[in-house]
C-alpha positions in Angstrom: 132.7 133.8 124.1 131.8 135.1 127.5 128.4 135.7 128.9 127.2 138.6 131.2 128.8 136.8 134.3 132.2 136.6 132.6 131.8 132.8 132.1 132.6 130.9 128.9 129.8 129.6 126.9 131.7 126.5 126.3 134.2 124.5 128.3 137.8 124.2 127.0 137.9 120.3 126.6 141.4 120.6 125.1 143.0 121.4 128.5 144.1 118.5 130.9 141.3 119.6 133.3 138.7 119.7 130.6 139.7 116.2 129.4 139.6 114.8 132.9 136.1 116.4 133.6 134.9 114.5 130.4 136.4 111.2 131.6 134.7 111.6 134.9 131.4 112.4 133.3 131.7 109.4 131.2 132.5 107.1 134.1 129.6 108.4 136.1 127.1 108.2 133.3 128.2 104.7 132.7 128.1 103.4 136.3 125.1 105.2 137.5 122.9 105.8 134.4 119.5 105.6 136.3 120.7 107.6 139.4 122.3 110.7 138.0 120.2 113.6 136.7 122.9 116.1 135.9 126.7 116.7 136.0 128.3 120.0 135.8 131.6 121.9 136.5 132.2 125.4 138.2 135.2 127.4 139.0 138.1 127.8 136.5 136.8 125.4 134.0 133.5 127.2 133.8 135.4 130.6 133.5 137.7 129.2 130.8 140.8 130.3 132.6 142.0 127.0 134.2 145.7 126.5 134.3 148.3 124.1 135.7 147.5 123.8 139.3 143.7 124.5 138.9 141.1 122.1 140.3 138.2 120.3 138.7 135.1 121.3 140.6 132.6 118.7 139.6 128.8 118.7 140.9 126.7 115.5 140.5 123.0 115.9 140.9 121.1 112.6 141.8 117.4 111.7 142.1 117.6 110.4 145.6 119.9 110.5 148.7 122.8 108.0 148.8 122.6 107.4 145.1 125.5 107.9 142.5 129.1 108.3 143.5 130.3 109.4 146.9 131.6 112.9 147.5 135.4 113.0 147.3 138.4 115.2 147.3 141.5 113.8 145.9 144.0 114.0 143.1 143.5 112.1 139.8 146.4 112.0 137.5 148.0 114.8 139.4 144.8 117.1 139.2 142.9 117.9 142.3 139.2 116.8 141.9 136.5 118.2 144.2 133.5 115.9 143.6 130.3 117.2 145.2 127.2 115.0 145.2 123.6 116.3 146.1 120.1 115.4 145.3 118.1 117.7 142.9 115.7 118.6 145.7 118.6 119.5 148.3 120.6 121.3 145.5 117.7 123.6 144.9 117.0 124.1 148.6 120.7 125.2 149.0 120.4 127.5 146.1 117.5 129.3 147.8 119.4 129.5 151.1 121.4 132.5 152.2 124.3 132.0 154.8 127.1 134.2 156.1 129.3 132.5 153.5 127.0 133.6 150.5 129.7 135.5 148.8 131.8 132.3 148.5 128.8 129.9 147.8 126.9 131.9 145.1 129.4 131.4 142.3 128.6 127.7 142.0 124.8 128.5 141.8 125.1 130.9 138.9 128.2 129.8 137.0 128.1 126.0 136.8 128.3 124.6 133.3 126.6 121.5 132.4 128.4 118.4 131.2 125.4 116.4 131.2 121.9 118.0 131.9 119.1 116.8 129.6 116.4 118.3 131.9 118.0 121.7 132.4 118.5 121.4 136.2 121.4 123.7 136.5 119.3 126.5 134.8 116.6 125.9 137.3 119.3 126.2 140.1 120.5 129.4 138.8 116.9 130.8 138.5 116.1 129.6 142.0 119.0 131.5 143.5 118.5 134.7 141.6 114.9 134.5 142.5 115.8 134.3 146.2 118.2 137.2 145.9 115.5 139.3 144.2 113.1 139.0 147.2 115.7 139.3 149.9 115.5 142.5 152.0 118.7 144.4 152.8 118.3 143.9 156.5 118.8 140.1 155.9 122.1 140.7 154.2 123.1 143.1 156.9 122.4 140.5 159.6 124.5 137.9 157.7 127.3 140.4 157.4 127.2 141.2 161.1 127.9 137.4 161.8 131.1 137.5 159.6 132.1 140.9 161.1 132.0 139.2 164.6 134.3 136.5 163.4 136.6 138.9 161.7 136.7 141.1 164.9 137.5 138.2 167.2 140.2 136.9 165.0 141.7 140.4 164.8 141.6 140.6 168.5 143.4 137.3 168.8 146.0 138.3 166.2 146.8 141.5 168.2 147.3 139.5 171.5 149.5 136.7 169.7 151.7 139.4 168.1 152.2 140.9 171.5 153.3 137.5 172.8 155.6 137.1 169.7 153.5 134.2 168.5 154.1 135.4 165.0 152.9 132.3 163.0 149.8 132.0 165.0 149.1 135.6 164.7 149.4 135.5 160.8 146.8 132.6 160.8 144.4 134.9 162.8 145.1 137.8 160.4 144.3 135.7 157.4 140.9 134.5 159.0 140.1 138.1 159.9 140.9 139.3 156.3 138.6 136.7 154.8 135.6 137.4 157.0 136.1 141.1 156.6 135.9 140.5 152.8 132.8 138.5 153.3 131.2 141.5 155.2 131.9 143.6 152.1 130.6 141.0 149.8 127.2 140.7 151.7 126.8 144.5 152.1 127.4 145.0 148.4 125.7 141.7 147.3 129.0 140.7 145.5 130.1 137.1 145.2 133.7 135.8 144.8 135.2 132.9 143.0 137.3 131.8 146.1 138.8 133.2 149.3 141.8 134.7 147.6 139.6 136.4 145.0 137.5 137.8 148.0 140.5 139.4 149.9 142.1 140.7 146.7 138.9 142.4 145.3 138.0 143.9 148.5 141.4 145.4 149.1 142.3 143.5 152.3 144.7 141.0 150.9 147.8 142.9 152.2 146.1 144.7 155.2 148.3 144.6 158.4 146.9 144.7 161.9 146.3 148.4 162.1 144.8 148.7 158.6 142.5 145.8 159.2 141.4 147.4 162.5 140.4 150.6 160.6 138.5 148.5 158.0 136.6 146.7 160.8 135.8 149.9 162.5 134.3 151.4 159.3 132.3 148.2 158.8 130.9 148.3 162.4 129.8 151.8 161.7 128.1 150.9 158.5 126.3 147.9 160.1 125.0 150.2 162.9 123.8 152.6 160.3 122.0 149.8 158.6 120.3 148.6 161.9 122.5 145.8 162.8 125.0 147.1 165.5 127.7 144.8 166.3 127.5 145.4 170.0 124.5 145.6 172.4 122.9 144.5 175.6 121.8 141.0 176.7 118.3 141.6 175.4 119.5 142.3 171.8 121.3 138.9 171.9 118.1 137.1 171.9 116.1 139.2 169.2 
């Protein structure tokens, strides 16, 4: 069954990723029983659509800094495990913080499913994040979007120059960077979060945008940001506002 966020009520523990998540939980609980407050998964396991090639995104919440396992990114039995470790206090602080990468960060705050959470920490994380969103003014989101727009515009400009110099591979890297940050602009302006970078560019329609099409998207975004009170260009005084 899916909830209102399109996330499974229960994790599929029959898949190889689900079974590995349980093994990891058991090891962590056994080795650090007094240090770990909660363990959860987000990403494809939480959404119930994991498949061969999917990662296991595991979050471990500790009582104090330096406790519990160390963060890690490596394959285990052929499956990539992204192990994130954070204290309960820091995790709640991060959930209340908005950054230019909010469209890619919010997913873990609202869709993490607990593997071990006797005190309901992940529910508090979700409430902390949603509460922060409820009190955020549109101008704050526009300011974050302008930051991403500047990165997208700079990458687009570099891609144009590299293409003129027949540096095709480097130009493609810049185009990919520009597409992603243009997608983040849209996510911030519409308060839409994405599951990952690929989901972001696909859902915002820029996945296949070429240099000219992407330039048109950036021009339209610049006009919208100006209309929202966050122009993308200005004088020296505006730099220090």
